[in-house]
N, C-alpha and C positions, 0 to 999 in steps of 0.2 A: 757744716757750721757747728762748732762746739757749744755745749750748753754749760752755763756756770752752775756748779754744784755747791750747795751750802756747806760751809766748813763746820765740822762738829767741834765744839769747844768744851762741852760737858758730856758726861756719860759716854766716854769714848770706848770703854772696854766692852766689846760685844762678844757674847758666847753664841756662836752660830751652830745650830743643830741641823744637820743635813745628812740623811742616810747616804745619799749619792753625792759624792764630791770628788772632783778631778777624775771622773770616769769618761774617758775619751769618747766624744761624739754623742753621749747620752743627754737627752733633753733635760731630764731632771737634774743633771749635774751642771750643764751649761747655763741654765737659768740662774743659778746662784754664783757659779765661778766667774761668769762674765761680769758680774757686778763688783767683784772683789777689787780690781784696780781702782775703781771709782770710790769705793769705800775707803781704801787706803789713802787716796788722794785727799779725801775729805777729812782725814784725821782719825777715822775709826781704827781701833786696835783690836783686830779679830782674834778670837780663839775658836778653832773649828773642831767640832766633834763629828765624826762620820763613821761609816762602816769601813771595813778593810778592803772594800771592792774597788777603790780608786788609788791613784798615785798620791803619796804623801807630799803635801806642799811644804816647801822650805822657807817661805817668806814670813811665816808667823807660826805660833804653836798650833799644830794640827795633830789631834789625837784620834786614832782609829781603834774602834771597838768592834768585836764580833758579837753578834746576837747571842743571847743566852739560851733561848729555846731551840730544840732540835731542827725545826723547819728553817728558821732564820740562820742557824749555824750552817746548814747545808748550802743555802743560797749564797751566803757570804763566802764560804770556803771555796765554792766553785769559781767565783770571780777572782778570788785571791790567787788560786793556783793558775788560772788562765793568765793573769797579769804577770806572774812571776816566771812561769815555765812554758807558757803557750798552751795550745790545745791539742798537743800531740799525744803520744802513748802514755806519758806520765799523768797528764790531765785525765785521760779516760780511766786509767787504772785507779788513781786515788779517789776521784769523784765517785766512781761506781762503788768502790769499797765503802766509802763514807755513807753513801746513800743506802747501801744494804744494811750497814750497822745501825743506822739511825731510823730505818723504816718503821720498826714497831713503836718507837718513841714518837715519831711524827704522827703516826696513826692515832696514838693516845692524845697528843696535843690537839689534833684536828677534831677528834671526838669531843673532847672536854671544852674547847674554846671555839674552834671554827674560824679563827682570824687569819688574815693574810700573813704570809711567812715572816715578814719583817717586823711584826708587832713587837717582838721581844727585844729589839734593839733599843727600845725606850728604857729598858732596865739599866744597862750600863750608862746610857746617856744621862739618866736622872741621877744615878749614884755618883758619878764623877762630877756632874754639874753642880750637885748639892754641895760637894766638898769645896769646889772653887768659890761658889757664892758665899758660903759660910766663912771662907778665908778672906773675903773682901776683895776678890780679884775680878769680879764681874759687875758691870753696871746695868747691862741690858741683855736679855736673852732673845735671840731671833730664831724661831722655829720655821723650817722650810719644808714644804712638801716636795716631791709627790708622796713618798712613803709616809703614812700618817703616824708612824712611830715617833717622828721628830716632834709633831704637834702634841702627842700624848705626853712626851717627856717635858715639853715646854709648859703645858698646863700643870703637871705635877710640880715642877719647880716653882711656878707662880704660887700655887696653893701652899707649898711648904715654906717658902721664903719671902713671898711678897715682892720679888724682883720684878722690874718692868719687863713685860712680855710683849713682843711684836711678832706677828705671824704672817707668813706668805703662803697662801693656798693655791697650789698649781692647778689641780683638777678638782671639780666639785666633789665634796665629800658625800653629798646626798644626790643620788641618781634618780631623777624623775622618770616616769614611764610614758607620759603623753602630755600634750599641751595643757590639759585640764588638771593634771596632777601637780600640786604645789609642793609636794614632798613632806606633808605632815604625817602621813601614815607610817608607822614603824614597820620596817621591812622584816620578812621572815628570816632571811639570810642573816646569820649572826655577825658576820663581818660588816655587812651593810648597816645592820642595826647599831653596831658600835660606832661606825662612822657618823651615823645620824646623831648619836649622843655626843660624839666628839665635836661636831660642828657647833652644837649648842654650848659646849664647854669653851670653845675658842671665842665665841661671841660674848660670852660672859666674863672670861678672865683675861683675854688679850687686851692690852691697852691700845693697840692699833692692830688691825687685821685687814689684809687686802687680797683681792681676787684679780684675775687677769682679764675678765670680760665684764661688760655691762650686764649681760644676762646672769652671770654667776652672782654678782653682787645683788641684783634685783631679787632673785629667788632666795638668797640668804636672808635678805631683809624681810621678805614675806614670812619666813619661818621664825625669824628672830627679831621681833620688834624693837629690842633694846638697841639695835644698830641704827634705828631711825631717830633716836633722841637728838634734837638739834644741838643741845648743849654738850653732847657727848658723841660726836660724829667719829666713831672709831673705825667704821668700815669704809673703804674706798677702793678705787680701781687703779691698777698699775698695768700699763701696757709693757710687757717684758722686753720686747725688742731683741736684738742680737748683735754681737760683734760680726764684722765681715768674716765669714768662715774661711779659714785658710788664706786670709789676705786678699779676698776677692776684690776686683776693681771693675766698675761699670765701663771703664774706658776701653776695655778690650773689645775690638770689633768682632761681631759674630761671623763665623764662616759657614756658609751653607755647604753641605756635602751632598752626595748622591742618595742619601737616605734621610727621611724625616724621623728624627729621634725624639720620642716622647718619654720623659724620664720621671719616675716617682722615687722619692727618698723618704725613708722612715718606715714605721711599723705598718703592717697590714693585718686585717681581721675580716671576718665574714660581714661585719657591719661597715667595713671600710676596705672595699675590695676592688682590685683591678679588673675583675670580671665585668664591672660596669663599662669600662673602656673597651674590653675585648668584644662584648656584645654589640657595641656601637660600631665596631669595625666591620661587622657582617654586611649591613646595608651599604656601607661605603665601598667595600670591595666589589659588591654586586654592581654598583653604579660606575665605579672606576676600577676595573680589573687590574690595571697596571699598578695600583696602590698596594696590591698584595705583596709585591717584592720590594716596595720602597718605604714602607712604614715599619718601624720597630719600636716596641714598648720596652723600656728598661726599668727594672726594679732593683733598688739599692737599699741596703740597711736592715732587711729582715727576710725571713722565709716567706714564701707565698702562702696566702690564706687558702683554705680548702676550696672556696668558691672559684678563685682564680685558677687553681690546679685543675678543677673539674672542667672549667671553660676551655682551658688549653687542650685538654684531652678530647672533649666533645667537638670542638671547632677545628681541631687540627692546627693549632697555633703555636706549636712548640718552637717554631722558628721565628715567630712574631714577638712573643714575650720572652725576654731574656732576663733571668733572675741572677743577679750578681752577688747577692747576699751582703753581709756586713763587711765594710772596708775597714780593716784594722791597720795598725802601724806597719809600714813597709820596711823591713829590715835592710833591704838593698839600697833604697833611696833615702831612708830616714824620715820620710814624710809620715805625719800622723794620719790617723783615719779621717780626721776633719779636713786636712789639707787635700787628701785624695778625693773626698766627697766634693769639696769645693771645685776641684778641677772638672769632675764629671758633671756637676751642675752647670758650669759655664759652657760646657761642650754641648749641652742639650739644646734642641731647637725650641721645645716647649716643656715647661715643668708642670707636672700634674700635681694638683693639691686635692687630695681626697679628704673630705670632711667627715663622712660617715652618714648613717641614717637613723641613729638613735636620738631620742629626745634631748639627751645631754649636749648635743651639738649646739643648742641654743645658748649654752654656757661655756663653750669651749672653742678655742682657735688653735689649730695645730701649730706647734712650735716651729716646725719646718717653714711655715709661711714667712717668718721673720728672717730666716736664712735666705729664702728665695728672693726676698726683696733686694738683697745685696748683689745678686748675680747679674742684673741687667737683662735677664731673659724673660720672655713673656710667660705668664702663669695661666694655666687652665684650671680654674677653681670649680669643683663640683661640690656645692655647699648645701647645707640643710638648716633652715630656720635660724639664721644668724645675720641680721641686718648690719651689725657692726663689721663683720668680716666682709660681707658683700660690698659695703661702702668703701672699705679700705682697698679692695681689689679694683673696683671701678674707678676710684680716684687716681689710681696709678696706671690704669690701662691693662686690661686682662680679658681673657676669654672666660665667660661665666655661665655655668649651668646649674640647674637645681637637681639635687639628688632625687632619684625616682622618676624624673621626667625623661623617659627614654627618647622621645622625639626631640626634645630640646638638646639632649646630649649628642644625639646623632647630627643635629644641625650644627652644633658648635664644632664637632670633629670634622665635618665637611668643610666648614669655614677655615679651620686650621690647615687642612690639606690643600685647599685652593690658595690660601695665603702663602703657604710654603712653596707651592709650585711657581707662583709668580714672584717669589723672593720678597714678599712684603708682609711677613709676620708682624704682629703688633709690636711696636717699639714702646716698651713700658716707660712711664715717667719715672725718672730716677729720684725716688723719695723713700729710702730705707728708714727703718725705725731703729735707732741705736739704743744701747743700754744706758747711756748717760742720762737720758730723759727719765728712765725708770728710777734710777738712783736719786735723781733730784726730787721726784715725786715722793719717794719714801722718806728721805731725810727732811723734806719740808714739812710733811705731816707729823713725823716723829718729834721734830724739834718744836713744832707749834704746840704739841701737847705738853712737852717738858717745860716750855716757857709759861704755860698757863697754870702750872702747879704752884 
């Protein structure tokens, strides 16, 4: 069912600041690029500023700038070379040469500032954005995370010109340490301390600012009471959703094979590790020895984290966990990385959703969750302190475990094994979350503010 999106009649010219844009398969890119068709349909006339790390869009003015500081320059250069020439010998030669030449300057930058590498992209974004605004070519600035340099440039432009600023915060800028930590204490880490400052700047200067989860908005309001003013409700929640990746359709009947394939897509880390699943396989294999040759865990999209690698070695599971890495464009078939991922998703028996074990999980939902909903495949969610995510999983039909509950995880895995054996895995309720609802929420809130002025 399509959602009617409000038509923009005033303030159509939007300058969109997004460090990652048109980067195949990357969540930070897809979250904004998937909205573009709906913005265009609503009458928005976008001008996009991004890094050189993605493919240049031809539908509207799209200007790509390289970061000005050495760490950001190296980061952007690597992706640019990979896009243009692949990751063969030329990539290795040029990127290593640039890294060696820039090493002393990067060391100085880290010593003096200590910020994440993309911070300096804010400099060209501000410089060129200021010129456009002064020339009268922009009505609204939209700053888009995840790289916080876009938000920094947006705040600078707001302060310098008074332009209307709206901001989309992907990941929490302030990372809390435990349930009792509200995030008031200034971190010792300089990058974290600057993000703490930047969150306050966004809440002060953005005319509208939104987060992706109820938890993220809640804690932002705790730290920034100005978001709570009833007459100036500038902060709200947008559920990002996703387009059907690779044209997925739930109408495709699932085919059981002679192996139970559990597949994980996306990044891995020690706080979001497949070792959780591997350890749960040990008691299952002891109870059902035949399962040892019938269960396979697939990892797509990222290198294995160190805990998963250690578990493979210690448990002798090199044939159980298969790491496929990142799926890029296939030059033979012409399929994009996203299309190849979509095919693998729909081939899985069960999709693994690892949430993590950090406190920030209370404010975060993995973007892959929204892709998963389009597959028509059951999801096994291993979640941590996020009632909103748990509710969305349970409403649609899913296997659900709590991170850290080893017994509960083992029970869920055994249930999956038994369901697969009897060919009665959970049939999820077809209720994906599209991008059109996110755009409607954004435009409704933005236009409500403009009409009130």
